[in-house]
N, CA, C and O of each residue as an XYZ file, in Angstrom:
696
protein
N       0.865     -1.189      0.014
C       0.019      0.005      0.005
C       0.889      1.237      0.012
O       1.931      1.278      0.667
N       0.450      2.245     -0.726
C       1.188      3.447     -0.856
C       0.286      4.608     -0.271
O      -0.853      4.825     -0.683
N       0.882      5.303      0.690
C       0.060      6.370      1.327
C       0.875      7.716      1.273
O       2.093      7.789      1.435
N       0.045      8.750      1.027
C       0.577     10.145      0.865
C       1.065     10.612      2.252
O       0.265     10.588      3.187
N       2.266     11.014      2.432
C       2.746     11.526      3.667
C       2.616     13.099      3.672
O       2.293     13.706      4.693
N       2.882     13.715      2.487
C       2.831     15.131      2.446
C       2.491     15.571      1.020
O       2.938     14.957      0.051
N       1.706     16.627      0.902
C       1.366     17.220     -0.382
C       2.163     18.475     -0.580
O       2.072     19.359      0.272
N       2.930     18.632     -1.617
C       3.780     19.752     -1.885
C       2.975     20.951     -2.355
O       2.028     20.840     -3.133
N       3.407     22.133     -1.832
C       2.690     23.359     -2.204
C       2.737     23.670     -3.699
O       3.699     23.363     -4.404
N       1.662     24.287     -4.135
C       1.574     24.698     -5.572
C       1.773     23.522     -6.514
O       2.389     23.673     -7.569
N       1.246     22.315     -6.137
C       1.340     21.117     -6.971
C       0.032     20.671     -7.563
O      -1.026     21.185     -7.201
N       0.087     19.760     -8.432
C      -1.142     19.161     -8.939
C      -1.917     18.542     -7.812
O      -3.138     18.681     -7.747
N      -1.239     17.870     -6.933
C      -1.868     17.180     -5.842
C      -2.566     18.184     -4.901
O      -3.642     17.900     -4.374
N      -1.952     19.341     -4.700
C      -2.620     20.333     -3.877
C      -3.859     20.922     -4.553
O      -4.872     21.179     -3.902
N      -3.762     21.130     -5.864
C      -4.907     21.611     -6.646
C      -6.060     20.653     -6.605
O      -7.220     21.064     -6.601
N      -5.743     19.347     -6.573
C      -6.742     18.246     -6.396
C      -7.247     18.087     -5.019
O      -8.153     17.291     -4.771
N      -6.669     18.846     -4.081
C      -6.978     18.755     -2.674
C      -6.860     17.327     -2.087
O      -7.678     16.883     -1.282
N      -5.781     16.633     -2.547
C      -5.480     15.333     -1.954
C      -4.856     15.470     -0.643
O      -3.798     16.093     -0.543
N      -5.476     14.891      0.470
C      -4.952     15.137      1.765
C      -3.946     14.140      2.169
O      -4.041     12.999      1.717
N      -2.967     14.460      2.994
C      -2.134     13.490      3.539
C      -2.887     12.342      4.154
O      -3.938     12.551      4.759
N      -2.372     11.111      4.016
C      -3.054      9.919      4.509
C      -3.901      9.221      3.435
O      -4.463      8.149      3.658
N      -3.970      9.851      2.289
C      -4.639      9.195      1.120
C      -3.844      8.023      0.613
O      -2.638      8.131      0.388
N      -4.547      6.842      0.423
C      -3.916      5.649     -0.079
C      -4.024      5.744     -1.682
O      -5.095      6.030     -2.218
N      -3.000      5.519     -2.323
C      -2.887      5.492     -3.785
C      -3.049      4.117     -4.176
O      -2.179      3.310     -3.851
N      -4.170      3.712     -4.906
C      -4.510      2.328     -5.099
C      -4.077      1.901     -6.512
O      -3.454      0.851     -6.668
N      -4.393      2.688     -7.526
C      -4.132      2.264     -8.934
C      -3.895      3.499     -9.703
O      -4.490      4.550     -9.463
N      -2.950      3.344    -10.700
C      -2.735      4.402    -11.738
C      -3.054      3.770    -13.171
O      -2.542      2.707    -13.524
N      -3.814      4.398    -13.861
C      -4.283      3.857    -15.175
C      -4.638      2.412    -15.147
O      -4.289      1.677    -16.071
N      -5.328      1.964    -14.111
C      -5.774      0.594    -13.915
C      -4.801     -0.374    -13.332
O      -5.168     -1.517    -13.060
N      -3.526      0.047    -13.119
C      -2.534     -0.877    -12.561
C      -2.341     -0.619    -11.078
O      -2.220      0.537    -10.674
N      -2.308     -1.647    -10.262
C      -2.167     -1.565     -8.841
C      -0.813     -0.933     -8.510
O       0.196     -1.162     -9.176
N      -0.847     -0.096     -7.408
C       0.301      0.596     -6.849
C       0.746     -0.123     -5.626
O       0.004     -0.052     -4.647
N       1.829     -0.794     -5.542
C       2.163     -1.518     -4.333
C       3.297     -0.801     -3.584
O       3.488     -1.091     -2.403
N       4.040      0.094     -4.181
C       5.102      0.879     -3.490
C       5.558      1.977     -4.273
O       5.021      2.223     -5.354
N       6.555      2.702     -3.802
C       7.105      3.843     -4.493
C       7.583      3.646     -5.870
O       7.481      4.527     -6.723
N       8.127      2.441     -6.097
C       8.580      2.155     -7.559
C       7.386      2.238     -8.507
O       7.429      2.936     -9.520
N       6.294      1.495     -8.154
C       5.152      1.487     -8.940
C       4.656      2.993     -9.185
O       4.365      3.389    -10.314
N       4.587      3.756     -8.108
C       4.152      5.106     -8.201
C       4.994      5.915     -9.206
O       4.450      6.632    -10.047
N       6.271      5.794     -9.108
C       7.205      6.543     -9.941
C       7.152      6.144    -11.379
O       7.209      7.003    -12.259
N       7.044      4.873    -11.650
C       7.052      4.389    -13.012
C       5.646      4.528    -13.637
O       5.557      4.856    -14.820
N       4.602      4.306    -12.932
C       3.319      4.448    -13.495
C       2.737      5.857    -13.662
O       1.807      6.101    -14.431
N       3.321      6.731    -12.922
C       2.872      8.149    -13.059
C       3.811      8.895    -14.021
O       3.850     10.125    -13.998
N       4.570      8.177    -14.867
C       5.456      8.953    -15.792
C       4.659      9.468    -16.967
O       5.142     10.298    -17.738
N       3.415      8.969    -17.111
C       2.607      9.448    -18.302
C       2.087     10.840    -17.938
O       2.103     11.267    -16.783
N       1.626     11.523    -18.992
C       1.026     12.847    -18.775
C      -0.444     12.851    -18.488
O      -0.967     13.816    -17.931
N      -1.164     11.727    -18.879
C      -2.532     11.525    -18.632
C      -2.647     10.417    -17.684
O      -2.198      9.302    -17.951
N      -3.264     10.706    -16.531
C      -3.316      9.747    -15.426
C      -4.766      9.571    -14.939
O      -5.537     10.528    -14.875
N      -5.122      8.281    -14.590
C      -6.354      8.097    -13.837
C      -5.820      7.403    -12.569
O      -5.293      6.291    -12.567
N      -6.023      8.214    -11.453
C      -5.502      7.724    -10.176
C      -6.710      7.339     -9.264
O      -7.529      8.181     -8.895
N      -6.774      6.030     -8.926
C      -7.780      5.636     -7.960
C      -7.151      5.620     -6.560
O      -6.072      5.081     -6.313
N      -7.922      6.259     -5.666
C      -7.324      6.526     -4.335
C      -8.473      6.277     -3.255
O      -9.666      6.214     -3.550
N      -7.981      6.149     -2.021
C      -8.864      5.992     -0.876
C      -8.489      7.062      0.123
O      -7.407      7.059      0.709
N      -9.438      7.986      0.295
C      -9.191      9.093      1.213
C      -9.081      8.644      2.635
O      -9.541      7.538      2.918
N      -8.525      9.377      3.557
C      -8.399      8.964      4.969
C      -9.666      8.503      5.600
O      -9.620      7.649      6.486
N     -10.826      9.027      5.190
C     -12.118      8.616      5.759
C     -12.711      7.336      5.097
O     -13.868      6.997      5.344
N     -11.901      6.619      4.245
C     -12.289      5.398      3.550
C     -13.077      5.575      2.294
O     -13.442      4.596      1.643
N     -13.358      6.854      1.923
C     -14.049      7.113      0.674
C     -13.097      6.920     -0.456
O     -11.973      7.421     -0.440
N     -13.581      6.138     -1.507
C     -12.685      5.935     -2.725
C     -13.133      7.088     -3.742
O     -14.297      7.468     -3.872
N     -12.073      7.567     -4.417
C     -12.171      8.585     -5.413
C     -11.294      8.377     -6.539
O     -10.218      7.795     -6.402
N     -11.723      8.847     -7.705
C     -10.910      8.707     -8.900
C     -10.489     10.151     -9.343
O     -11.342     11.027     -9.480
N      -9.184     10.376     -9.558
C      -8.675     11.607    -10.024
C      -8.275     11.360    -11.539
O      -7.518     10.445    -11.865
N      -8.820     12.211    -12.397
C      -8.357     12.251    -13.791
C      -7.460     13.500    -13.989
O      -7.859     14.649    -13.801
N      -6.238     13.170    -14.377
C      -5.283     14.278    -14.415
C      -4.573     14.423    -15.855
O      -3.992     13.451    -16.338
N      -4.624     15.478    -16.430
C      -3.809     15.860    -17.546
C      -2.808     16.892    -17.091
O      -3.175     18.011    -16.731
N      -1.534     16.515    -17.108
C      -0.553     17.428    -16.585
C       0.387     17.892    -17.633
O       0.613     17.163    -18.599
N       0.977     19.106    -17.507
C       1.994     19.416    -18.518
C       3.169     18.523    -18.392
O       3.520     18.042    -17.315
N       3.780     18.310    -19.546
C       4.904     17.312    -19.620
C       5.941     17.586    -18.585
O       6.425     18.709    -18.445
N       6.297     16.505    -17.824
C       7.353     16.658    -16.863
C       6.970     17.268    -15.533
O       7.785     17.259    -14.611
N       5.781     17.792    -15.394
C       5.422     18.463    -14.068
C       5.126     17.352    -13.026
O       4.316     16.454    -13.254
N       5.809     17.459    -11.897
C       5.677     16.411    -10.925
C       4.166     16.471    -10.331
O       3.506     17.510    -10.308
N       3.741     15.300     -9.886
C       2.363     15.240     -9.274
C       2.250     16.023     -7.953
O       1.234     16.655     -7.663
N       3.297     15.954     -7.196
C       3.428     16.724     -5.982
C       3.069     16.120     -4.652
O       2.484     16.743     -3.766
N       3.474     14.810     -4.565
C       3.255     14.116     -3.308
C       4.536     13.467     -2.874
O       5.318     12.953     -3.674
N       4.722     13.511     -1.563
C       5.741     12.663     -0.992
C       5.045     11.508     -0.315
O       4.000     11.686      0.310
N       5.628     10.303     -0.437
C       5.047      9.100      0.078
C       5.630      8.675      1.325
O       6.784      8.977      1.628
N       4.807      7.924      2.123
C       5.320      7.414      3.382
C       6.348      6.285      3.016
O       6.164      5.543      2.052
N       7.414      6.200      3.820
C       8.388      5.197      3.523
C       7.806      3.808      3.437
O       6.831      3.510      4.128
N       8.410      2.886      2.552
C       7.778      1.591      2.368
C       8.353      0.747      3.536
O       9.401      1.090      4.084
N       7.681     -0.330      3.904
C       8.352     -1.346      4.773
C       9.526     -1.913      4.094
O       9.495     -2.196      2.896
N      10.620     -2.094      4.878
C      11.843     -2.659      4.298
C      11.803     -4.179      4.373
O      11.431     -4.771      5.386
N      12.203     -4.788      3.255
C      12.328     -6.190      3.239
C      13.605     -6.550      3.980
O      14.703     -6.085      3.676
N      13.384     -7.440      5.009
C      14.480     -7.792      5.777
C      15.340     -8.990      5.233
O      14.824     -9.822      4.488
N      16.525     -9.060      5.574
C      17.394    -10.044      5.087
C      17.102    -11.440      5.861
O      17.033    -11.481      7.089
N      16.945    -12.523      5.074
C      16.677    -13.792      5.733
C      17.949    -14.611      5.871
O      17.874    -15.773      6.271
N      19.088    -14.071      5.565
C      20.348    -14.752      5.729
C      20.845    -14.562      7.159
O      20.342    -13.719      7.901
N      21.863    -15.380      7.535
C      22.551    -15.267      8.834
C      24.015    -15.379      8.565
O      24.681    -16.286      9.064
N      24.521    -14.470      7.785
C      25.967    -14.491      7.321
C      26.752    -14.269      8.513
O      26.399    -13.423      9.335
N      27.858    -15.014      8.676
C      28.868    -14.924      9.785
C      29.528    -13.582      9.590
O      29.870    -12.937     10.581
N      29.725    -13.126      8.377
C      30.475    -11.822      8.062
C      29.602    -10.677      7.967
O      30.106     -9.640      7.536
N      28.338    -10.677      8.305
C      27.461     -9.532      8.137
C      27.985     -8.330      8.955
O      28.205     -8.410     10.163
N      28.164     -7.244      8.241
C      28.655     -5.985      8.912
C      27.675     -5.453      9.989
O      28.084     -4.798     10.947
N      26.373     -5.755      9.802
C      25.412     -5.261     10.728
C      25.535     -5.923     12.086
O      25.375     -5.312     13.143
N      25.848     -7.292     11.983
C      25.986     -8.039     13.191
C      27.287     -7.654     13.939
O      27.464     -7.974     15.115
N      28.161     -6.977     13.235
C      29.441     -6.569     13.900
C      29.412     -5.149     14.454
O      30.382     -4.652     15.027
N      28.290     -4.539     14.262
C      28.225     -3.060     14.775
C      28.284     -3.089     16.329
O      27.839     -4.051     16.954
N      28.845     -2.008     16.937
C      28.817     -1.901     18.384
C      27.442     -1.490     18.751
O      26.681     -0.967     17.937
N      27.117     -1.742     20.033
C      25.759     -1.375     20.535
C      25.761      0.097     20.740
O      26.821      0.722     20.773
N      24.578      0.676     20.882
C      24.382      2.055     21.175
C      24.340      3.030     20.044
O      24.295      4.240     20.270
N      24.354      2.518     18.783
C      24.207      3.363     17.573
C      22.755      3.646     17.321
O      21.876      3.200     18.059
N      22.515      4.388     16.278
C      21.095      4.682     15.848
C      20.443      3.351     15.551
O      21.074      2.436     15.022
N      19.139      3.251     15.907
C      18.393      2.046     15.771
C      18.330      1.559     14.290
O      18.429      0.362     14.022
N      18.169      2.481     13.374
C      18.008      2.077     11.978
C      19.270      1.510     11.367
O      19.224      0.926     10.285
N      20.387      1.668     12.034
C      21.676      1.068     11.564
C      21.675     -0.478     11.688
O      22.391     -1.184     10.978
N      20.877     -0.937     12.580
C      20.834     -2.327     12.835
C      19.838     -3.134     11.910
O      19.661     -4.344     12.044
N      19.230     -2.389     11.000
C      18.286     -3.088     10.120
C      19.025     -3.855      9.051
O      19.795     -3.282      8.280
N      18.793     -5.131      9.006
C      19.447     -5.966      7.976
C      18.463     -6.121      6.778
O      17.617     -7.015      6.750
N      18.618     -5.225      5.822
C      17.739     -5.196      4.655
C      18.332     -6.016      3.575
O      19.549     -6.180      3.495
N      17.458     -6.550      2.717
C      17.881     -7.210      1.513
C      16.781     -6.891      0.472
O      16.047     -7.763      0.007
N      16.721     -5.638      0.153
C      15.569     -5.061     -0.628
C      16.035     -4.473     -1.949
O      16.687     -3.431     -1.999
N      15.688     -5.157     -2.990
C      16.145     -4.687     -4.327
C      15.659     -3.187     -4.628
O      16.314     -2.411     -5.324
N      14.517     -2.891     -4.063
C      14.066     -1.521     -4.321
C      14.952     -0.431     -3.727
O      15.157      0.626     -4.324
N      15.491     -0.729     -2.490
C      16.467      0.164     -1.903
C      17.766      0.126     -2.617
O      18.474      1.132     -2.665
N      18.101     -0.972     -3.161
C      19.390     -1.083     -4.055
C      19.233     -0.099     -5.197
O      20.126      0.704     -5.468
N      18.103     -0.166     -5.857
C      17.888      0.705     -7.017
C      17.808      2.274     -6.615
O      18.400      3.153     -7.242
N      17.054      2.483     -5.565
C      16.759      3.878     -5.161
C      17.941      4.581     -4.457
O      18.242      5.753     -4.680
N      18.578      3.784     -3.603
C      19.590      4.407     -2.695
C      20.981      3.810     -2.794
O      21.898      4.292     -2.129
N      21.164      2.802     -3.581
C      22.502      2.125     -3.680
C      22.815      1.158     -2.599
O      23.984      0.825     -2.401
N      21.842      0.691     -1.892
C      22.042     -0.388     -0.919
C      22.388     -1.707     -1.631
O      21.925     -1.995     -2.735
N      23.231     -2.491     -0.936
C      23.612     -3.768     -1.537
C      22.523     -4.849     -1.163
O      22.021     -4.848     -0.039
N      22.205     -5.679     -2.029
C      21.236     -6.765     -1.827
C      21.919     -8.057     -2.346
O      22.724     -8.070     -3.277
N      21.520     -9.122     -1.654
C      21.947    -10.480     -2.025
C      21.028    -11.150     -3.028
O      21.367    -12.161     -3.644
N      19.852    -10.552     -3.171
C      18.779    -11.100     -4.006
C      18.318    -12.462     -3.514
O      17.783    -13.258     -4.286
N      18.521    -12.725     -2.259
C      18.214    -14.069     -1.668
C      16.737    -14.191     -1.359
O      16.236    -15.302     -1.191
N      16.030    -13.081     -1.280
C      14.615    -13.157     -1.018
C      13.781    -12.639     -2.190
O      12.636    -12.222     -2.014
N      14.332    -12.669     -3.309
C      13.709    -12.250     -4.635
C      12.658    -13.277     -5.052
O      13.007    -14.444     -5.234
N      11.410    -12.905     -5.208
C      10.443    -13.772     -5.779
C      10.334    -13.673     -7.257
O      10.907    -12.751     -7.838
N       9.639    -14.556     -7.906
C       9.579    -14.517     -9.431
C       8.821    -13.171     -9.797
O       9.167    -12.596    -10.829
N       7.844    -12.653     -9.044
C       7.208    -11.490     -9.355
C       8.111    -10.261     -9.242
O       7.970     -9.291     -9.987
N       9.068    -10.335     -8.260
C      10.075     -9.304     -8.097
C      10.924     -9.204     -9.279
O      11.141     -8.112     -9.805
N      11.469    -10.422     -9.770
C      12.271    -10.411    -10.955
C      11.614     -9.882    -12.179
O      12.218     -9.134    -12.948
N      10.301    -10.285    -12.384
C       9.524     -9.766    -13.494
C       9.367     -8.249    -13.440
O       9.377     -7.557    -14.458
N       9.225     -7.780    -12.250
C       9.120     -6.310    -12.053
C      10.400     -5.650    -12.391
O      10.397     -4.667    -13.132
N      11.467     -6.115    -11.908
C      12.827     -5.558    -12.191
C      13.062     -5.453    -13.725
O      13.528     -4.450    -14.267
N      12.697     -6.571    -14.358
C      12.831     -6.632    -15.911
C      11.895     -5.637    -16.551
O      12.300     -4.940    -17.481
N      10.625     -5.537    -16.083
C       9.649     -4.677    -16.732
C      10.127     -3.228    -16.602
O      10.111     -2.468    -17.570
N      10.549     -2.861    -15.398
C      10.914     -1.450    -15.134
C      12.325     -1.172    -15.578
O      12.774     -0.026    -15.608
N      13.029     -2.255    -15.929
C      14.473     -2.140    -16.318
C      15.243     -1.430    -15.187
O      15.960     -0.458    -15.425
N      15.084     -1.922    -13.993
C      15.779     -1.200    -12.824
C      17.240     -1.413    -12.924
O      17.744     -2.536    -12.912
N      17.918     -0.297    -13.026
C      19.377     -0.342    -13.091
C      19.865      1.074    -12.696
O      19.336      2.104    -13.114
N      20.931      1.031    -11.845
C      21.729     -0.143    -11.409
C      21.107     -0.768    -10.245
O      20.349     -0.127     -9.517
N      21.408     -2.041    -10.034
C      21.167     -2.804     -8.797
C      22.560     -3.190     -8.261
O      23.434     -3.652     -8.994
N      22.713     -2.977     -6.967
C      23.931     -3.362     -6.306
C      23.839     -4.645     -5.704
O      23.168     -4.772     -4.680
N      24.460     -5.659     -6.237
C      24.264     -7.036     -5.796
C      25.463     -7.540     -5.053
O      26.565     -7.457     -5.597
N      25.342     -8.057     -3.850
C      26.382     -8.614     -3.052
C      26.455    -10.043     -3.376
O      25.533    -10.793     -3.057
N      27.581    -10.496     -4.040
C      27.764    -11.889     -4.329
C      29.050    -12.315     -3.637
O      30.168    -11.923     -3.971
N      28.784    -13.160     -2.633
C      29.984    -13.765     -1.911
C      30.502    -15.053     -2.438
O      31.611    -15.497     -2.143
N      29.674    -15.622     -3.213
C      30.102    -16.923     -3.902
C      29.180    -17.126     -5.026
O      28.033    -16.687     -4.943
N      29.602    -17.785     -6.120
C      28.762    -17.996     -7.233
C      28.351    -19.512     -7.305
O      27.337    -19.849     -7.917
N      29.139    -20.393     -6.682
C      28.751    -21.766     -6.647
C      27.607    -21.921     -5.702
O      27.745    -21.496     -4.556
N      26.464    -22.501     -6.075
C      25.244    -22.486     -5.309
C      25.406    -23.119     -3.880
O      24.955    -22.535     -2.895
N      26.025    -24.258     -3.792
C      26.202    -24.818     -2.446
C      27.003    -24.047     -1.570
O      26.715    -23.930     -0.380
N      28.115    -23.450     -2.151
C      28.954    -22.575     -1.283
C      28.166    -21.315     -0.807
O      28.258    -20.848      0.328
N      27.421    -20.844     -1.757
C      26.566    -19.663     -1.382
C      25.583    -19.927     -0.257
O      25.439    -19.112      0.654
N      24.912    -21.060     -0.321
C      23.986    -21.496      0.755
C      24.751    -21.509      2.158
O      24.245    -21.035      3.176
N      26.004    -22.091      2.116
C      26.703    -22.145      3.310
C      27.180    -20.756      3.793
O      27.041    -20.425      4.970
N      27.737    -19.955      2.878
C      28.191    -18.640      3.245
C      27.110    -17.747      3.865
O      27.308    -17.036      4.851
N      25.942    -17.846      3.199
C      24.827    -17.060      3.646
C      24.032    -17.628      4.735
O      23.066    -17.038      5.218
N      24.460    -18.824      5.134
C      23.841    -19.565      6.182
C      22.253    -19.639      5.954
O      21.434    -19.394      6.841
N      21.937    -20.007      4.651
C      20.485    -20.025      4.257
C      20.319    -21.019      3.163
O      20.720    -20.786      2.023
N      19.707    -22.166      3.518
C      19.562    -23.237      2.524
C      18.624    -22.967      1.386
O      18.585    -23.680      0.383
N      17.841    -21.871      1.583
C      16.798    -21.519      0.550
C      17.263    -20.448     -0.442
O      16.461    -19.989     -1.255
N      18.540    -20.037     -0.396
C      18.888    -18.987     -1.348
C      18.842    -19.480     -2.832
O      19.249    -20.600     -3.143
N      18.360    -18.649     -3.674
C      18.308    -19.068     -5.158
C      19.688    -19.112     -5.710
O      20.648    -18.699     -5.059
N      19.793    -19.601     -6.884
C      21.058    -19.663     -7.612
C      21.343    -18.243     -8.214
O      20.713    -17.802     -9.176
N      22.313    -17.584     -7.590
C      22.621    -16.231     -7.981
C      23.080    -16.086     -9.446
O      22.849    -15.041    -10.054
N      23.737    -17.134    -10.030
C      24.221    -17.034    -11.391
C      23.006    -17.035    -12.322
O      22.975    -16.280    -13.294
N      22.040    -17.844    -12.046
C      20.746    -17.767    -12.845
C      20.115    -16.394    -12.739
O      19.664    -15.830    -13.736
N      20.084    -15.877    -11.576
C      19.524    -14.561    -11.403
C      20.279    -13.509    -12.190
O      19.697    -12.688    -12.899
N      21.633    -13.563    -12.037
C      22.430    -12.575    -12.781
C      22.360    -12.771    -14.325
O      22.401    -11.790    -15.067
N      22.259    -13.984    -14.784
C      21.958    -14.187    -16.234
C      20.653    -13.518    -16.685
O      20.600    -12.812    -17.692
N      19.642    -13.765    -15.922
C      18.369    -13.181    -16.327
C      18.424    -11.645    -16.262
O      17.819    -11.011    -17.127
N      19.068    -11.037    -15.353
C      19.220     -9.634    -15.265
C      20.129     -9.092    -16.472
O      19.862     -8.015    -17.006
N      21.119     -9.814    -16.843
C      22.020     -9.417    -17.895
C      21.314     -9.488    -19.219
O      21.568     -8.651    -20.085
N      20.427    -10.461    -19.422
C      19.746    -10.627    -20.734
C      18.737     -9.470    -20.901
O      18.049     -9.394    -21.919
């Protein structure tokens, strides 16, 4: 779910009177699951945005905007996909106590890799995630590859369910 955190002044969203807390459900008929969908699906100049206002009322906004003009919303941060590995060499596990709480989050989120340059092992990537990466042509992705041989990778990441990273990298390269 994608929710509006803030509406920017003098924006299309302000002119439409979209309040903070509004859930953005669909753009041009496609579901919006996070900030990536919002950014990619709102790249068009003509938009039909299905939304749910904070009071649960659903509304449809039909927007024709000048080319390149931003919609004018800031979104609430997405939940972070946590790392399922238990690597002995994980730098997060080696941090001293007493630091900022968010430094201890072990993420493995391809969305954050694309948006912010975080490294991801791609170990929790689902087929739908791979399809989305390919559709949106997300690049660059920063991939942490500690071993390419599948059995060695399972051992190093301390996770018997990790996918074959070489197959993943081949699919991304194609």
